[in-house]
N, C-alpha and C positions, 0 to 999 in steps of 0.2 A: 425256873423251871421245872415247877411245882407238877404238872401232871404227867401221866406214864404213857414212856412209846414204845409201840412195837416193831418189834423190827421183823422184817418183812424180807427173807432167802427167797429170792428165783432164784433158783438152777434147773435150768428146765433145758436138757440138749434143740439139738436143733431139731434138723430132719431122717437128714443122713447116719444110717452105719457107725462114720470113721466118726462125728461127732460126738462127742459125750459132757458134753456139758452146755450153760448159756448161760443164765443167771441168777444175781440174787438179788435182793429186795433189798434198800439202802433208805440213808434218810437223805434226807436234802432240805435248807431251810433257804429266805429270801435269795436272789437271784441280780435284778438287773436296778438300775435304780429309778427309773420309767416305771411310775406305777402305771398296767396296762390297766384300764377298765374304757369303758361304752364312752364315745363322742358326746353319744344324744346327749343326755341331761344336762347340756348346759350350751345359750348359743354362742357359737365362736368366730372372732371377726378376723381371719389372718392374714393378714402384710406379705405381699412375695418375697420376707428376704430373712435370711435363716436365721434368725434370733425368731423370730413370728412363727416359724413354719416347727424350726425345728421342739416349740414347747407343747405340737398335740402330743398328748396320751394315746397313744395304740392301742388302738384298739384291743376290748381285750381276748376275743373269741380267736386271737391269733399264738398266743403265748401259751395260749391248755393247748393248742394245733398239734402241733411237736413237729406229725408228718405231714409229707407233699409226695407230689410227684409233677414231676414237670416234663413236653411231651416238645422236642426238637425235632417238626415236622416242615417240610419246604422241597423247592423244587429245586432244593443238595441231593433229595433221596432218591429223586432219581439215578445220577450217575453211582452213586451211594458209595463212591469212591471218596477214599480222601479225610471226610468229615464233612464241615459243614461250609469251613471254607474255599469250598473244592472252586468254585468260580475264581475267585482271585489266591488261593496258589497255582491254580491257570496259566491265568493270563498274567497276574505281576508281580510273582515270585517265581511266576516257571517255574517248579518245582518238576523236576526228569524223568518221576514219574508218574505223572498228571497224565505229561503233557507227550509222556508215548502211550496212556491210555488214549488218549485223544487222540494219537496219532490214529495208533493199531485198534480204534474200534466205530470211529469217526471220521468222514468226510470231512474236507481242509476246509468247506465255507463252512460246517456246523456253527450255530454259535448255542450261547449259554440259554441264554430264549428260544431253542428249538427242543428244553430237554423240557419245556412247561409242557405243551403238548402232551408227554408219556408221563404226567403227571397226577394218575388215572383217578386213587382215595378209590380200585370200584370193591373194596372187599373193608370196607372201613363201616365199623357197625361200630354204633358211638352208643348201645347195650350191651356190646359185651366191652366193648371202655368199663363202658360205669362199671363194668360188671369185675369185672381186674380191679378195677380199681379204691376198691370195694372191702374186698380179698386181700389187697395189699393192705389197708388199715388207712389211708390217707385220712388228710380232715378236709387237704385245700390242692387243688390244681394248680397250673397256671401254665395256662395254653402258647405254643408260640399264634403270633398276630401279624409280628409282620420280622422276618433277621433282616443282617446283613444287605443281602443281597435284592430287598424290595418291596417284593410278594407279599399282600400281606396275605392270609389264611381264610379270607371276607368280602364280602362287596367293597370296598370303599370306591368312593367315586375321585379320591385325590390318587388312587392306582389303578389312574380303567387302562386294563388291555392287560394288566397286567398282578393276576390277583386270578382266587378259587372259583374262577364264576362266572371270567370272561374265556380265561385261558385254564386246561387241563381240567380234569374232576367236574365242575357247572356243579360245585355245589358251596355252600355255605361250607364249609368244615368247622371252623372259630366255631358261629353257631349253633350246629346242632349239637355237640358233641358241649354249650351251653343248654342248652334246654331241656337234653338228658337225664343233664343232672340234676338240675333242682327242679324235674316234674317227679321225679326218685324223695324227693322228702327227705334226702339221708342225711343236710347241715357240709355238706363238703359243697366249701366256699369255692367260690371260678376265680381265677385273675390271669393277664392274657398276658405276656410280654415281647412289649415295642423296641423294635429299633432304632435308633436317636438320627444314623447317621445307614449307607444305601452306599453298599462301597463302588460304585458309577455311575447315580444318577447324572446328569448334565450341570444341573440345579446346586448340588453341594459338591460337588470339583469347582464351580466355578467360585462361592465360597474359600474353597479354603485359598482355591490362589492367589485370590485377595486377602488374604489371611483374618478369614472369616471377620470383615469390616464390613461383607452383606447378609444381606440374610436373608434370598429370596427362599432357599431348602428350607430353610425353615416355615415360611409366613404359610409357604404357597403345598409345602410338601408337609412334611413331620408333624407339625405341629398338630395342625390343623382335620387330617390324622385321627392324633393318638383321643382329638378332643372329639373329634368321631367313633371312635372305637365302643367308649367309656359312653357318650348319649346311646349309642344301640347296643352295647349288651353288657350295662353294669360293671362290671370290674366288679369283687372286693379286692385282687389286689391290684398293680401296677406293675411289672418287673421290668425294670427299666433298664435297659441296654445300649450299647453302641456311641460313649458318650465319650471318650480319652480322647480328642482328636481337638478340643475343643474345650474352652471352659461354660458356665453355665447361664452367663446372657446368652454365647450365644444359642441355645437353644431356645432357651428361655422358660428352665425347666422350673425355676421360682411362680415365677405367675401362672404355670402350670398347677402348681401345689395348690398356691392360692388360691385356682379355681375351683378344686379338685377336693378343695374339703370346706370351704365356704361357699359354693353355689352347684354340685354336679351333682347327681342323685343317687350318688355312693357318698358320701358324706360323710357317711356318720358310724360306716363300717370300714372305708375299703385304705390299708397299711398300704405301701411302698415300701420301695427298695434305697439304699446309699447311691446306684454312678447314674448320676446328674448334670455333668461337666465334669472333664478331668478337673481332678484333685479333690473331690466330694467322698469318694469310699469313705469308712472310714472315719466319718466325719456327720453327713446330711442327712438328712429325709428320713428312714420309717424304725424301718431296722435295718443291720449292717449286712452286705453282704464280703464287701472287702477288698473279694478277689474268687478268681474259682475256687472250688476248694479249701474253703477257709476254714482252717477248723486249728484252733489254741491251746488245745490240751487246757485252756485253765480261765477260770471267772471272770467273764469280764464283764462290764459295767453301761453296754448297752447292750441293746435284745436288739440279735443277733440271728443266722442260718448260713446251713455247710449247701452249697449243693456244690452235687459232686455225679459223677453218671458210670451209672454200669458197665459202661465199656473205659474202658479206661482210657482213651485219647483222644476216645471223637467224641460231642452229643449229640451229631445224628447219627443217620442209619450206615454202617461199610459192609458192606459184604465180603470182604478180605478179611474181617477183620478173623482174628486166633477164636481159639479157646484164653488160652490163657491175658489176650488183653481188655475182660471183662474181671470187675470180681469179685470173685468169692463172698456167697451167703455168707460167712462170720466178718469176711471181712466188709464187709455193709452193716449189718446188725454191729459191729464196732461201732465203725464211724458212727452209730445211730446213736448209740449210748454213750459216748464220752461228751458230742454237741447234745442234750439234752443236759448231761449228767453237770455243763458248765455252761449251763442257760440257754443256748440253740435249740434253730427250729434246723428240718432235714429234710432237705427238699430233695429226691434222686433222682437222675434224671435221664429216661431215657428215647432214639430215635425210631421208629415208625418205619417201616421201609414204601415205596412211592402208592405201594395198592392198601395201602392203612391199617399193617399188619404187625404187632405186635409181638419182634424176632425172639420168636418161641427158650430162648439164652433170656432170657430179658424179663417171659413172661410168670418163667419157674423162678428168678432169684425175687419179685413179688410177689410172691405164692409162697414163697417162704419165707419172708417179710416177713410175714400179713400172717404168720401158723407160730412164730414166736411172738407175733403182742397179741394175738386170741392167745394167750398163757400170760403172760409178765408183760402186757399194756396198761395194767394200773400200773408201774415203777414210772412206762412212759409221758404216754395223756396223763394234761392238769397237773400237772405238776411242777416245781421248785429245787434250784437249787439246793441242797446243804450250805448252808455257809460257814457251817467249821470244815470242810473237806471233802472236793469230789472225788479221792484219789485219794486213797487204804496207803496211812506211810509206813505201815508191814504187810498188807496182801495188794500189791501195785495192782492185781487183775481184775479188781474189784472196783465199781465204780456209785455214785452213791443222788439220788435222790430223794426226793418229800415232796411226801402233802400233808401241808399243815392242818388243813379243815379234820383229817384224821386221826393229825397225829402220829402218821407213817415214815418210818424209812425207810427204804429201799438199800438192800447191796446188792449189786447186779454181777455177779461172778463172773467173766466171760474169758480165764482160760482153762485153756484147751485139755488139760486134766487136774483131775478133780484132786484136791487136797489128796496126797501120800496117805498124812500119818492120821488124817479121818477128821484133822475139826480143822477150822478156820479162823485165823487170827485176826479181827475187826482191831485194829492199833487205834484207828483216828473215834470207834466210838468208847465215849467216856461211862465206861457207870458209877461212874463218886457222882459227875455236874448229872448225869442224866437217869432217872425212878423210866428203871426198862420192867414194861408191863410181861410184857414176850417176844422171845427168836422161833418161829416160825418159816415155813416151806412152800412151794410151792413144785406140783407136775411129782410125788414121789405114789407112786401105785396109781395115778390118776383119786385118791382119794381126801384132794381137793389144803386146806392149809396140813399142814402134822406142825405144830408145835417141837423145837428144838434144848434137849442139854443146854447152857450157856453157864460159861463161868468169868467173875473179874482175873484179865491181869494178871499177874503180882510182879516182880524188875525181879527180871532175869528169865519171866516164862518165855520169852516173844518176844512182847514189849511192852510203854512203859505201863504202869502203876497205873491203874483204869483204861485199856479197852477190856476187851472180853475175846475167848474163846472158845466157840460154839463148836459139838461137837455135831458128824455129821450119820444122817446116813449109812448101813453099808449097801442097801439099793439107791445109783446115782437115780434123780430126777432126770423123766426121762420121756421126751412131748408126745410121744409117737400115741401112744397109748390113747392119750386127753386130744392129739385130733382125730385119729380115726371118729372115738367116738363122735368126737363134735362136728365131723360129719355126718356122722345117721341122723342126729340130732331133727 
């Protein structure tokens, strides 16, 4: 390593007076075994086997994007109680609070399907949604095409009478957002969430009763429905779910992926996750989700994604949620930084209301994260993990990312308190191995990058021989002025 390395410290406070710190630029190098590259440069002929399908390179855009947003929206947003599994919680689990909720608020003969007429989406304004998506800093969107209730958010001919055009809003809710995003030409990718199974579809229940030795539901409903969605809306992400009750052979997952990669209109750019049948999670597909809220905290050998919800309890909107049920902005930024440092993407879920509004507390979280990213985004977007360390061994609040083209190492400090001594020890930065050109910090007095004094560590100086000690400014970095200034530009 003979080239000179610039180390940039991002230590910016988030927005509210009680929060006095944020992050430092940090270094990071290679990160996952798969070479992310666009697949359009050469022809492929994938066969429906995992060996063949798993050999497909991950399109480059996904790893660069880092930040996504997911919307869990459907008929379950009408009762908006208990979450997106409301129907199942009522009819199968029979949770006492859900049963009481229905008994106290609806007549005895009321069915789940009766909720659909109140799924009005009357305030659903895709222009406002995309404005918020842009303020948050998302580079891709995952919109609910069909959840486990089977209701599609577009006029699927395979879900006649149980879709957003036939009952409810009378609108193609999915298509409207896809169109708005693409008209903006903001290069934000559009994706579709699709549940393979449906709670109470008679065809599915019959196949399940037959031990999945029959496949009427797949052949006549969920498989052609997904093909239809791809052909109609050309999503660049297929976020698969609802696969866990049957093997991939029942779902025809491998056949679908072979078609998607070989013949679909998005064959060169589409990315998929790993939920393609019981046992496929963390093993097969494009990038790995492994499980909800997956954040291993260490570098992974395969590209992965951390999907979590602003609401810590539910993915769908809950009218009865308490403020303490929501992640704080600090918690979400910490999750984001840890995720990106360890080679993952960060997908944040929001549950809109039945009227199509983003709840104010969710809007606040998105805007505040976006403010942080406007200042610190250089340490997040289009970075790779630093192979030497993800988390500093002396200062555990520091997480690293790296930009090889610019030879920049970003140290992101997430401790809530500024180091009391005014000095930050970066034990993982070896000044003997690396030729450090400069150490800088952003966010001080709105003056751009400020160079900082630093010294190599010596034994007994708080870190092993080879680390560095950085002298921090007396004035703590503060994002408030910079954010206000950026609003006025």
